[in-house]
N, C-alpha and C positions, 0 to 999 in steps of 0.2 A: 810593193805589197800594200794592199788596202788597209785602212784603219778598221779594226774589228768593231762591230756594233754601230757603225755609222753608214748612212746611205747616201745615194746621189742627191737626195733632197737637201741634206745638210751641206754638201759641197756646193750646191747651187746657192743656198742661202748665204754661205760664206763669201762667195764671189759677188753676189748682189750687194752685200754690205761693204765691199771694198771698191765699188764702182766710183771712179773719179779720184780716188786717193792715190798719191804717188807710191809705187811699189817697187820692191826688188824681188824678182822671181828667180828661183833655181829651176831650170828646165832640163829634164833628162833627155840627152841626145842619143841614148842607146849604147850598149856595150860598155857600161861603166863610165861613160863620159857625160858631163853636164856643163851647162853654161849659166852665167848670171846675166839677167836682163833687167833693165830699169824701164819703167813705163807706167801707164795708167790703163785701167779697164775702161773702154769707151762705150761698149755696147754689150747687152746681155740678151740672148735669144733662148728659146726653149731647150735647145740641145747643145749650144756652143756659146762662148763669149769671145769678144775681140779685145785685143790689147794693142795700144799704140806705143811703140818703144821710143826711147829718147831720140834716136836717129830718124824717126819718121816712119819706120817700117811698121806695118800692121800685121799681126799674127793672130790666128784663131786657134783656140783650144777647146776641148770638150770638158764637161764636168767630170767625166770618168778619169781624165788626166789628173785632176785635183784629187779625186777619190783614191786613186792608186798611187798617189804621190809622184807622178810623172812631172807635175808642176807643183812647186811649193812656194808659198808667199813668205818672205822674210821682212823684218822691220827695216825701214830705210833710216840709216844713221843720221842723215842730214835733217830730217823732219822730226 
């Protein structure tokens, strides 16, 4: 469910502010399942952003994923 009163512009600003910072992300996999991923945002584009995970895998997400809480950013306990 999306955050009331917040738009895609705010989601994009949040992602841009986290570029290059080590992150822990909770990613919704659907049907009540989710996974935790560690990585860094490496690129920001007009409609999507790209994350390089610790294992070297590159995943792309849209800002609507952040807006609807399909992707949530959590604090990294190490840093």
